[in-house]
MARBA-3410 file (N, C-alpha, C, O; in Angstrom, 1 decimal):
221
3.3,16.6,0.3,2.7,16.3,-1.0,3.6,15.3,-1.7,4.7,15.6,-2.1 ~ 3.0,14.1,-2.0,3.7,13.1,-2.8,3.1,13.1,-4.2,1.9,12.9,-4.4 ~ 3.9,13.3,-5.2,3.4,13.5,-6.6,4.0,12.4,-7.5,5.2,12.0,-7.4 ~ 3.2,11.9,-8.4,3.6,10.9,-9.4,3.4,11.5,-10.7,2.2,12.0,-11.0 ~ 4.4,11.5,-11.6,4.3,12.1,-13.0,4.3,10.9,-14.0,5.3,10.3,-14.1
3.2,10.7,-14.6,3.1,9.7,-15.7,3.2,10.3,-17.0,2.3,10.9,-17.6 ~ 4.4,10.2,-17.6,4.7,10.9,-18.9,5.8,10.1,-19.6,6.9,9.8,-19.0 ~ 5.5,9.7,-20.8,6.5,8.8,-21.5,7.7,9.6,-22.1,8.7,9.0,-22.5 ~ 7.5,10.9,-22.3,8.6,11.7,-22.7,9.5,12.1,-21.5,9.1,13.0,-20.7 ~ 10.6,11.4,-21.4,11.5,11.6,-20.2,11.9,13.1,-20.0,12.0,13.6,-18.9
12.2,13.7,-21.1,12.7,15.1,-21.0,11.6,16.0,-20.5,11.9,16.8,-19.6 ~ 10.3,15.8,-20.9,9.2,16.6,-20.4,9.0,16.3,-18.9,8.8,17.2,-18.1 ~ 9.0,15.0,-18.6,8.8,14.6,-17.2,9.9,15.2,-16.3,9.6,15.7,-15.2 ~ 11.1,15.2,-16.8,12.2,15.8,-16.0,12.0,17.3,-15.7,12.3,17.8,-14.6 ~ 11.6,18.0,-16.8,11.4,19.4,-16.6,10.3,19.7,-15.6,10.4,20.6,-14.8
9.2,19.0,-15.7,8.1,19.2,-14.8,8.5,18.9,-13.3,8.2,19.6,-12.4 ~ 9.2,17.7,-13.1,9.6,17.4,-11.8,10.6,18.4,-11.2,10.4,18.8,-10.0 ~ 11.5,18.8,-12.0,12.5,19.7,-11.5,11.9,21.1,-11.1,12.2,21.7,-10.1 ~ 11.0,21.5,-12.0,10.3,22.8,-11.7,9.5,22.8,-10.5,9.5,23.7,-9.7 ~ 8.7,21.7,-10.3,7.9,21.6,-9.1,8.7,21.5,-7.8,8.3,22.0,-6.8
9.8,20.8,-7.9,10.7,20.7,-6.7,11.3,22.0,-6.3,11.4,22.4,-5.2 ~ 11.6,22.8,-7.3,12.2,24.1,-7.1,11.2,25.2,-6.7,11.5,26.0,-5.8 ~ 10.1,25.2,-7.4,9.1,26.3,-7.2,8.2,26.1,-6.0,7.8,27.0,-5.3 ~ 7.8,24.8,-5.7,6.9,24.5,-4.6,7.5,23.7,-3.5,6.8,23.5,-2.5 ~ 8.7,23.3,-3.6,9.4,22.5,-2.6,8.7,21.2,-2.3,8.6,20.8,-1.2
8.2,20.6,-3.4,7.6,19.2,-3.2,8.6,18.3,-2.6,9.7,18.1,-3.1 ~ 8.2,17.6,-1.6,9.2,16.7,-0.9,9.4,15.3,-1.5,10.4,14.7,-1.2 ~ 8.4,14.9,-2.3,8.6,13.5,-2.9,7.9,13.5,-4.2,6.7,13.7,-4.3 ~ 8.7,13.2,-5.3,8.1,13.2,-6.6,8.8,12.1,-7.4,10.0,12.0,-7.4 ~ 8.0,11.3,-8.1,8.5,10.2,-8.9,7.9,10.2,-10.3,6.9,11.0,-10.5
8.4,9.5,-11.2,7.9,9.5,-12.6,7.7,8.1,-13.1,8.5,7.1,-12.7 ~ 6.8,7.9,-14.0,6.6,6.6,-14.7,6.4,6.9,-16.2,6.1,8.1,-16.6 ~ 6.6,5.9,-17.0,6.6,6.1,-18.5,5.4,5.5,-19.2,5.2,5.7,-20.4 ~ 4.6,4.7,-18.4,3.4,4.0,-19.1,2.3,3.8,-18.0,2.6,3.9,-16.8 ~ 1.2,3.3,-18.5,0.0,3.1,-17.6,0.3,1.9,-16.6,-0.1,2.0,-15.5
0.9,0.9,-17.1,1.2,-0.3,-16.2,2.1,0.1,-15.1,1.9,-0.3,-13.9 ~ 3.2,0.8,-15.4,4.2,1.2,-14.4,3.5,2.1,-13.4,3.9,2.1,-12.2 ~ 2.6,3.0,-13.9,2.0,3.9,-13.0,1.1,3.2,-12.0,1.1,3.5,-10.8 ~ 0.4,2.2,-12.4,-0.4,1.3,-11.5,0.4,0.6,-10.5,0.0,0.6,-9.3 ~ 1.6,0.1,-10.9,2.5,-0.5,-10.0,3.0,0.4,-8.9,3.1,0.1,-7.7
3.3,1.7,-9.3,3.8,2.7,-8.3,2.7,3.0,-7.3,3.0,3.2,-6.1 ~ 1.5,3.1,-7.8,0.4,3.5,-6.9,0.1,2.3,-5.9,-0.4,2.6,-4.8 ~ 0.4,1.1,-6.3,0.3,0.0,-5.3,1.4,-0.1,-4.3,1.3,-0.6,-3.3 ~ 2.6,0.5,-4.7,3.7,0.5,-3.8,3.6,1.4,-2.6,4.0,1.1,-1.5 ~ 3.0,2.6,-2.9,2.9,3.6,-1.9,1.8,4.6,-2.2,1.4,4.7,-3.4
1.3,5.3,-1.2,0.2,6.3,-1.5,0.8,7.6,-2.1,1.8,8.1,-1.6 ~ 0.1,8.1,-3.1,0.4,9.4,-3.7,-0.8,10.3,-3.5,-1.9,9.9,-3.5 ~ -0.5,11.6,-3.3,-1.5,12.6,-3.2,-2.0,13.1,-4.5,-3.2,13.5,-4.7 ~ -1.1,13.1,-5.5,-1.4,13.8,-6.8,-0.8,13.0,-7.9,0.4,12.6,-7.8 ~ -1.5,12.8,-9.0,-1.0,12.2,-10.2,-1.1,13.2,-11.4,-2.2,13.6,-11.7
0.0,13.5,-12.0,0.0,14.3,-13.3,0.0,13.2,-14.4,1.0,12.6,-14.7 ~ -1.1,13.1,-15.0,-1.4,12.0,-16.0,-1.5,12.4,-17.4,-2.3,13.2,-17.8 ~ -0.5,11.9,-18.2,-0.6,12.2,-19.6,-1.6,11.3,-20.3,-1.8,10.2,-19.9 ~ -2.3,11.9,-21.3,-3.4,11.1,-21.9,-2.8,10.0,-22.8,-3.3,8.8,-22.7 ~ -1.8,10.3,-23.6,-1.3,9.4,-24.6,-0.1,8.6,-24.1,1.1,8.9,-24.4
-0.4,7.6,-23.2,0.7,6.8,-22.7,0.9,5.6,-23.7,-0.1,5.3,-24.5 ~ 2.1,5.0,-23.8,2.4,4.0,-24.9,1.4,2.8,-24.8,1.1,2.2,-25.9 ~ 1.0,2.4,-23.6,0.2,1.1,-23.6,-1.3,1.3,-23.3,-2.0,0.4,-23.4 ~ -1.7,2.6,-23.0,-3.1,2.8,-22.7,-3.4,4.3,-22.6,-2.5,5.1,-22.3 ~ -4.6,4.7,-23.0,-5.0,6.1,-22.8,-5.1,6.4,-21.3,-5.7,5.6,-20.6
-4.6,7.5,-20.9,-4.7,7.9,-19.5,-6.1,8.0,-19.0,-6.4,7.6,-17.9 ~ -7.0,8.5,-19.9,-8.4,8.6,-19.5,-9.1,7.3,-19.2,-10.0,7.2,-18.4 ~ -8.6,6.2,-19.8,-9.1,4.9,-19.5,-8.7,4.3,-18.2,-9.2,3.3,-17.8 ~ -7.7,4.9,-17.6,-7.1,4.4,-16.4,-7.5,5.2,-15.1,-7.1,4.8,-14.0 ~ -8.2,6.3,-15.3,-8.5,7.1,-14.2,-9.3,6.4,-13.1,-8.9,6.4,-11.9
-10.3,5.6,-13.5,-11.1,4.9,-12.5,-10.3,3.8,-11.8,-10.4,3.5,-10.6 ~ -9.4,3.2,-12.6,-8.5,2.1,-12.1,-7.6,2.7,-11.0,-7.4,2.1,-10.0 ~ -7.0,3.8,-11.4,-6.0,4.5,-10.4,-6.8,4.9,-9.2,-6.2,4.8,-8.0 ~ -8.0,5.5,-9.3,-8.7,6.0,-8.2,-9.2,4.8,-7.3,-9.3,4.9,-6.1 ~ -9.5,3.7,-7.9,-9.9,2.5,-7.1,-8.7,2.0,-6.3,-8.9,1.6,-5.1
-7.5,2.2,-6.8,-6.3,1.8,-6.1,-6.0,2.8,-5.0,-5.5,2.4,-3.9 ~ -6.3,4.0,-5.2,-6.0,5.1,-4.2,-7.1,6.1,-4.3,-7.1,7.1,-5.0 ~ -8.2,5.9,-3.5,-9.4,6.7,-3.5,-9.2,8.2,-3.3,-9.9,9.0,-3.8 ~ -8.2,8.6,-2.5,-7.9,10.0,-2.2,-7.0,10.6,-3.2,-6.6,11.8,-3.0 ~ -6.6,9.9,-4.3,-5.7,10.5,-5.3,-6.4,11.6,-6.1,-7.5,11.4,-6.6
-5.7,12.7,-6.2,-6.1,13.8,-7.1,-5.4,13.7,-8.4,-4.2,13.3,-8.4 ~ -6.1,13.9,-9.5,-5.5,13.7,-10.8,-5.6,15.0,-11.6,-6.7,15.6,-11.8 ~ -4.5,15.4,-12.2,-4.4,16.5,-13.2,-4.1,15.9,-14.5,-3.1,15.2,-14.7 ~ -4.9,16.1,-15.5,-4.7,15.5,-16.8,-3.9,16.4,-17.7,-4.2,17.6,-17.7 ~ -2.9,15.9,-18.4,-2.0,16.6,-19.2,-2.1,16.0,-20.6,-1.9,14.8,-20.8
-2.4,16.9,-21.6,-2.6,16.3,-23.0,-2.3,17.3,-24.1,-2.4,18.5,-23.9 ~ -2.0,16.8,-25.2,-2.0,17.6,-26.4,-3.2,17.4,-27.3,-3.4,18.0,-28.3 ~ -4.1,16.6,-26.8,-5.4,16.3,-27.5,-6.3,17.5,-27.5,-6.4,18.2,-26.5 ~ -7.0,17.6,-28.6,-8.0,18.7,-28.7,-9.4,18.1,-28.9,-10.4,18.8,-29.2 ~ -9.5,16.8,-28.6,-10.8,16.1,-28.7,-11.7,16.5,-27.5,-11.3,16.2,-26.4
-12.9,17.0,-27.8,-13.8,17.4,-26.7,-14.2,16.2,-25.9,-14.5,16.4,-24.7 ~ -14.3,15.0,-26.5,-14.7,13.8,-25.7,-13.7,13.5,-24.6,-14.1,13.1,-23.5 ~ -12.4,13.8,-24.8,-11.4,13.6,-23.8,-11.6,14.5,-22.6,-11.6,14.2,-21.4 ~ -11.9,15.8,-23.0,-12.2,16.8,-21.9,-13.4,16.4,-21.1,-13.4,16.5,-19.9 ~ -14.4,16.0,-21.8,-15.7,15.6,-21.2,-15.5,14.4,-20.2,-16.0,14.4,-19.1
-14.8,13.4,-20.7,-14.5,12.2,-19.9,-13.7,12.6,-18.7,-14.0,12.1,-17.6 ~ -12.7,13.4,-18.8,-11.9,13.9,-17.7,-12.7,14.6,-16.7,-12.6,14.3,-15.5 ~ -13.6,15.5,-17.1,-14.4,16.3,-16.2,-15.4,15.4,-15.4,-15.5,15.5,-14.2 ~ -16.0,14.4,-16.1,-17.0,13.6,-15.5,-16.3,12.5,-14.6,-17.0,11.9,-13.7 ~ -15.0,12.3,-14.8,-14.3,11.3,-14.0,-13.7,11.9,-12.7,-13.1,11.3,-11.9
-13.9,13.2,-12.5,-13.4,13.9,-11.3,-12.0,14.4,-11.3,-11.4,14.7,-10.3 ~ -11.5,14.6,-12.5,-10.1,15.2,-12.7,-10.2,16.6,-12.2,-11.2,17.3,-12.4 ~ -9.2,17.1,-11.4,-9.3,18.4,-10.7,-8.8,19.5,-11.6,-9.1,20.7,-11.4 ~ -8.0,19.2,-12.7,-7.5,20.2,-13.6,-7.1,19.5,-14.9,-6.9,18.3,-15.0 ~ -7.1,20.4,-16.0,-6.8,19.9,-17.3,-5.8,20.8,-18.0,-6.2,22.0,-18.2
-4.7,20.3,-18.3,-3.6,21.2,-18.9,-3.3,20.7,-20.3,-3.1,19.6,-20.6 ~ -3.3,21.7,-21.2,-3.1,21.4,-22.6,-1.6,21.7,-23.0,-1.1,22.8,-22.8 ~ -1.0,20.8,-23.6,0.4,21.0,-24.1,0.5,21.9,-25.2,-0.5,22.0,-26.0 ~ 1.5,22.7,-25.4,2.6,22.9,-24.4,2.2,23.6,-23.2,1.5,24.6,-23.3 ~ 2.6,23.2,-22.0,2.2,23.8,-20.8,3.1,24.9,-20.3,4.3,24.7,-20.3
2.5,26.0,-19.9,3.3,27.1,-19.2,3.6,26.6,-17.8,2.7,26.1,-17.1 ~ 4.8,26.6,-17.4,5.2,26.1,-16.1,4.5,26.8,-15.0,4.2,26.2,-14.0 ~ 4.2,28.1,-15.2,3.5,28.8,-14.1,2.1,28.2,-13.9,1.6,28.2,-12.8 ~ 1.5,27.8,-15.1,0.1,27.2,-15.0,0.2,25.8,-14.3,-0.7,25.5,-13.6 ~ 1.3,25.1,-14.6,1.5,23.8,-13.9,1.6,24.0,-12.4,1.0,23.3,-11.6
2.4,25.0,-12.0,2.6,25.3,-10.6,1.2,25.7,-9.9,1.0,25.3,-8.8 ~ 0.4,26.5,-10.6,-0.9,26.9,-10.1,-1.8,25.7,-9.9,-2.5,25.6,-8.9 ~ -1.8,24.7,-10.9,-2.6,23.6,-10.7,-2.2,22.7,-9.5,-3.1,22.2,-8.8 ~ -0.9,22.5,-9.4,-0.4,21.7,-8.2,-0.7,22.4,-6.9,-1.0,21.8,-5.9 ~ -0.5,23.8,-6.9,-0.7,24.5,-5.7,-2.2,24.4,-5.3,-2.5,24.3,-4.1
-3.1,24.4,-6.3,-4.5,24.2,-6.0,-4.8,22.9,-5.3,-5.6,22.7,-4.4 ~ -4.1,21.8,-5.8,-4.2,20.5,-5.3,-3.8,20.4,-3.8,-4.4,19.8,-3.0 ~ -2.7,21.1,-3.6,-2.1,21.2,-2.2,-3.2,21.9,-1.3,-3.4,21.5,-0.2 ~ -3.7,23.0,-1.8,-4.7,23.8,-1.1,-5.9,23.0,-0.8,-6.5,23.1,0.3 ~ -6.3,22.1,-1.7,-7.5,21.2,-1.5,-7.3,20.3,-0.3,-8.2,20.2,0.5
-6.1,19.7,-0.2,-5.8,18.8,0.9,-5.8,19.6,2.2,-6.3,19.1,3.2 ~ -5.1,20.7,2.2,-5.1,21.5,3.4,-6.5,21.9,3.9,-6.8,21.9,5.1 ~ -7.3,22.3,2.9,-8.7,22.7,3.2,-9.5,21.6,3.8,-10.2,21.7,4.8 ~ -9.4,20.4,3.2,-10.1,19.2,3.7,-9.7,18.8,5.1,-10.5,18.4,6.0 ~ -8.4,19.0,5.4,-7.8,18.6,6.7,-8.0,19.7,7.7,-7.7,19.5,8.9
-8.5,20.8,7.3,-8.5,22.0,8.3,-9.7,21.9,9.3,-9.7,22.6,10.3 ~ -10.7,21.0,9.0,-11.8,21.0,9.8,-12.5,19.6,9.8,-12.5,19.0,8.7 ~ -13.0,19.2,10.9,-13.7,17.9,11.0,-15.2,18.1,10.6,-15.8,17.2,10.1 ~ -15.6,19.3,10.8,-17.0,19.6,10.5,-17.2,20.2,9.1,-16.5,21.2,8.7 ~ -18.0,19.6,8.2,-18.2,20.1,6.9,-19.3,21.1,6.9,-20.5,20.8,7.3
-19.0,22.3,6.4,-20.0,23.4,6.3,-20.1,23.7,4.8,-19.3,23.4,4.0 ~ -21.2,24.5,4.5,-21.4,24.9,3.2,-20.2,25.8,2.7,-19.8,25.8,1.6 ~ -19.8,26.6,3.7,-18.7,27.5,3.4,-17.4,26.8,2.9,-16.7,27.1,2.0 ~ -17.1,25.7,3.7,-15.9,24.9,3.4,-16.1,24.2,2.0,-15.2,24.1,1.2 ~ -17.3,23.7,1.8,-17.6,23.0,0.5,-17.5,24.0,-0.7,-17.0,23.6,-1.7
-18.0,25.2,-0.5,-17.9,26.2,-1.5,-16.4,26.5,-1.9,-16.1,26.6,-3.0 ~ -15.6,26.6,-0.8,-14.2,26.9,-1.0,-13.6,25.8,-1.9,-12.8,26.1,-2.8 ~ -13.9,24.6,-1.6,-13.3,23.4,-2.2,-13.8,23.3,-3.7,-13.0,23.2,-4.6 ~ -15.1,23.3,-3.9,-15.6,23.1,-5.2,-15.6,24.3,-6.1,-15.5,24.2,-7.3 ~ -15.8,25.5,-5.6,-15.8,26.7,-6.4,-14.4,27.1,-6.8,-14.3,28.0,-7.7
-13.4,26.5,-6.2,-12.0,26.8,-6.6,-11.8,26.4,-8.0,-10.9,26.9,-8.7 ~ -12.6,25.5,-8.5,-12.5,25.0,-9.9,-12.9,26.1,-10.9,-12.6,26.0,-12.1 ~ -13.6,27.1,-10.4,-14.2,28.1,-11.3,-13.4,29.4,-11.2,-14.0,30.5,-11.5 ~ -12.2,29.4,-10.9,-11.4,30.6,-10.8,-11.1,31.1,-12.2,-11.2,30.3,-13.2 ~ -10.7,32.3,-12.3,-10.2,32.9,-13.5,-11.3,33.1,-14.5,-11.2,32.9,-15.7
-12.5,33.6,-14.0,-13.6,33.9,-14.9,-13.5,35.3,-15.5,-14.5,35.8,-16.1 ~ -12.3,36.0,-15.3,-12.2,37.3,-15.8,-12.6,38.5,-14.9,-12.3,39.6,-15.2 ~ -13.3,38.1,-13.8,-13.7,39.2,-12.9,-12.8,39.2,-11.7,-12.7,38.1,-11.0 ~ -12.2,40.3,-11.4,-11.4,40.4,-10.3,-12.2,40.9,-9.1,-12.9,41.9,-9.2 ~ -12.1,40.1,-8.0,-12.9,40.5,-6.8,-12.4,41.8,-6.2,-11.2,42.1,-6.2
-13.3,42.6,-5.8,-13.0,43.9,-5.2,-13.0,43.8,-3.7,-13.9,43.2,-3.1 ~ -12.0,44.4,-3.0,-11.9,44.3,-1.6,-12.0,45.7,-1.0,-11.7,46.7,-1.7 ~ -12.4,45.8,0.3,-12.5,47.1,0.9,-11.1,47.8,1.0,-10.0,47.1,0.9 ~ -11.1,49.0,1.2,-9.8,49.8,1.4,-9.0,49.2,2.6,-9.6,49.0,3.6 ~ -7.7,49.0,2.4,-6.9,48.4,3.4,-6.8,46.9,3.4,-6.0,46.3,4.2
-7.5,46.3,2.5,-7.4,44.8,2.3,-6.7,44.5,1.0,-7.3,44.7,-0.1 ~ -5.6,43.9,1.1,-4.8,43.5,-0.1,-5.0,42.0,-0.4,-4.9,41.2,0.6 ~ -5.2,41.6,-1.6,-5.5,40.3,-2.0,-4.4,39.3,-1.6,-4.7,38.2,-1.0 ~ -3.2,39.6,-1.8,-2.1,38.7,-1.5,-1.9,38.5,0.0,-1.7,37.4,0.5 ~ -2.0,39.6,0.8,-1.9,39.5,2.2,-3.1,38.7,2.8,-3.0,37.9,3.7
-4.3,38.9,2.2,-5.5,38.1,2.6,-5.3,36.6,2.4,-5.7,35.8,3.2 ~ -4.7,36.3,1.3,-4.5,34.9,1.0,-3.5,34.3,2.0,-3.7,33.1,2.4 ~ -2.5,35.0,2.4,-1.5,34.6,3.4,-2.2,34.4,4.8,-1.9,33.4,5.5 ~ -3.1,35.3,5.1,-3.8,35.1,6.4,-4.7,33.8,6.3,-4.7,33.1,7.3 ~ -5.4,33.6,5.2,-6.2,32.4,5.1,-5.3,31.1,5.2,-5.7,30.2,5.9
-4.1,31.2,4.5,-3.2,30.0,4.6,-2.8,29.7,6.0,-2.8,28.5,6.4 ~ -2.5,30.7,6.8,-2.1,30.6,8.2,-3.2,30.0,9.0,-3.0,29.0,9.8 ~ -4.4,30.5,8.8,-5.6,30.0,9.6,-5.9,28.5,9.2,-6.3,27.7,10.1 ~ -5.8,28.2,7.9,-6.1,26.8,7.5,-5.2,25.8,8.1,-5.5,24.6,8.3 ~ -4.0,26.2,8.5,-3.0,25.3,9.1,-3.2,25.1,10.7,-2.5,24.4,11.3
-4.1,25.9,11.2,-4.4,25.9,12.6,-5.8,25.4,12.9,-6.8,26.1,12.6 ~ -5.9,24.2,13.4,-7.2,23.6,13.6,-7.9,24.2,14.8,-9.2,24.1,14.9 ~ -7.2,24.8,15.7,-7.7,25.4,17.0,-8.0,26.9,16.8,-8.5,27.5,17.8 ~ -7.6,27.5,15.7,-7.8,28.9,15.6,-6.6,29.7,16.1,-5.8,29.1,16.8 ~ -6.6,31.0,15.8,-5.4,31.8,16.2,-5.9,33.2,16.6,-6.9,33.7,16.1
-5.2,33.9,17.5,-5.5,35.3,17.9,-4.8,36.2,16.8,-4.0,35.7,16.0 ~ -5.2,37.4,16.8,-4.6,38.4,15.8,-3.1,38.5,16.1,-2.4,38.7,15.1 ~ -2.7,38.5,17.3,-1.3,38.6,17.7,-0.5,37.5,17.1,0.6,37.7,16.5 ~ -1.0,36.2,17.2,-0.3,35.1,16.6,-0.2,35.1,15.1,0.8,34.8,14.5 ~ -1.3,35.5,14.5,-1.4,35.6,13.0,-0.4,36.7,12.6,0.4,36.5,11.6
-0.3,37.8,13.3,0.6,38.9,13.0,2.1,38.4,13.0,2.9,38.8,12.2 ~ 2.4,37.7,14.1,3.8,37.2,14.2,4.1,36.2,13.1,5.3,36.2,12.6 ~ 3.2,35.4,12.7,3.4,34.4,11.6,3.7,35.1,10.3,4.6,34.7,9.5 ~ 3.0,36.2,10.1,3.1,36.9,8.8,4.2,38.1,8.8,4.5,38.6,7.8 ~ 4.6,38.4,10.0,5.5,39.5,10.2,4.9,40.9,10.0,5.4,41.8,9.5
3.6,41.0,10.5,2.8,42.2,10.4,2.4,42.6,11.8,2.4,41.7,12.7 ~ 1.9,43.8,12.0,1.4,44.2,13.3,0.1,43.5,13.7,-0.6,43.0,12.8 ~ -0.2,43.5,15.0,-1.4,42.9,15.4,-2.6,43.6,14.9,-3.7,43.0,14.5 ~ -2.5,44.9,14.8,-3.6,45.8,14.2,-3.9,45.4,12.8,-5.1,45.3,12.4 ~ -2.8,45.2,12.0,-3.0,44.8,10.6,-3.7,43.4,10.5,-4.6,43.2,9.7
-3.2,42.5,11.3,-3.7,41.2,11.3,-5.2,41.2,11.7,-6.0,40.5,11.0 ~ -5.5,42.0,12.7,-6.9,42.0,13.1,-7.8,42.6,12.0,-8.9,42.2,11.9 ~ -7.3,43.6,11.3,-8.1,44.2,10.2,-8.5,43.1,9.2,-9.7,43.0,8.7 ~ -7.6,42.2,8.8,-7.9,41.2,7.9,-8.8,40.1,8.5,-9.6,39.6,7.8 ~ -8.5,39.8,9.7,-9.4,38.8,10.4,-10.8,39.3,10.6,-11.7,38.5,10.4
-11.0,40.5,10.9,-12.3,41.0,11.0,-13.0,41.1,9.7,-14.3,40.9,9.6 ~ -12.3,41.3,8.6,-12.9,41.3,7.3,-13.3,39.9,7.0,-14.4,39.7,6.4 ~ -12.5,38.9,7.3,-12.9,37.5,7.1,-14.1,37.1,7.9,-14.9,36.2,7.5 ~ -14.3,37.7,9.1,-15.6,37.5,9.8,-16.8,38.1,9.0,-17.8,37.5,8.9 ~ -16.6,39.2,8.4,-17.6,39.9,7.7,-18.1,39.1,6.5,-19.3,39.2,6.1
-17.2,38.4,5.9,-17.6,37.6,4.7,-17.9,36.1,5.1,-18.0,35.2,4.3 ~ -18.0,35.9,6.5,-18.3,34.6,7.0,-17.3,33.5,6.7,-17.7,32.3,6.5 ~ -16.0,33.9,6.5,-15.0,32.9,6.3,-14.5,32.3,7.6,-14.2,31.1,7.7 ~ -14.5,33.1,8.7,-14.1,32.6,10.0,-15.2,33.1,11.0,-16.0,33.9,10.7 ~ -15.1,32.5,12.2,-15.9,33.0,13.3,-14.9,33.3,14.5,-13.8,32.9,14.5
-15.4,34.2,15.4,-14.6,34.6,16.5,-15.0,33.9,17.8,-16.2,33.7,18.0 ~ -14.1,33.5,18.6,-14.3,32.9,19.9,-13.4,33.6,20.9,-12.4,34.2,20.6 ~ -13.9,33.6,22.2,-13.1,34.2,23.2,-12.1,33.2,23.8,-12.5,32.1,24.2 ~ -10.8,33.6,23.9,-9.8,32.7,24.5,-9.4,33.3,25.8,-8.9,34.4,25.9 ~ -9.7,32.5,26.9,-9.4,33.0,28.2,-8.1,32.5,28.7,-7.7,31.4,28.5
-7.3,33.4,29.3,-6.0,33.1,29.9,-5.8,34.1,31.0,-6.7,34.5,31.7 ~ -4.5,34.5,31.2,-4.2,35.5,32.2,-4.5,36.9,31.6,-4.2,37.3,30.5 ~ -5.3,37.6,32.4,-5.7,38.9,32.0,-7.0,38.9,31.2,-7.8,38.0,31.3 ~ -7.1,39.9,30.3,-8.3,40.1,29.5,-8.4,39.0,28.4,-7.4,38.7,27.8 ~ -9.6,38.4,28.2,-9.8,37.4,27.2,-9.5,38.0,25.8,-9.8,39.2,25.5
-9.0,37.2,24.9,-8.7,37.7,23.5,-9.6,37.0,22.5,-10.1,35.9,22.7 ~ -9.8,37.7,21.4,-10.6,37.0,20.3,-9.7,36.1,19.6,-8.6,36.4,19.2 ~ -10.2,34.9,19.4,-9.5,33.8,18.6,-10.4,33.6,17.4,-11.6,33.5,17.4 ~ -9.7,33.5,16.2,-10.4,33.4,14.9,-10.2,32.0,14.4,-9.1,31.4,14.3 ~ -11.4,31.4,14.2,-11.5,29.9,13.8,-12.2,29.8,12.5,-13.3,30.3,12.3
-11.6,28.9,11.6,-12.3,28.6,10.4,-13.5,27.7,10.6,-14.2,27.3,9.7
END
């Protein structure tokens, strides 16, 4: 994940960069202080994510969204602002901004927004075939946090389930319950319980993997 932080307050930019490096292990992060410098950076190298402040010294960040996306069509943008003007929120939403953070930002909320951007990339790259299920995962992730906590069957823990999904998303060819269990440090029985649940909600499908001995079920997104 390559991140560019466009923020004219160097102290704020430094806090955000340092926090993301430490909490998410971001491997490449740079900062700019105005709209022109940001455009130059985007021309120098591809970035996956732009944290864009609205009130840059030389131009409103919202006025530069289309320019930046034209330079880098796959760029994801998170808008950061102290503005309370509804028009700015509306313009950001219609311009395809993936998240909107209001200053002062809780660092945990910043990490959540960036993690969602990382998950978006992993999800898109996880499959060559676009299904409704994959599209729902990508677009409906914008509507998290509606106050309703999803209920899971007995024996299914939300955090463990998320880890299982993350492991599967990184494997384009699918994985057996034994391999998933080894990745997570849990038993094959536990891994299979979560994988079978994911089949029941149509998140994955099962295929038979033939090798030496009895064929095994392989779980594929």
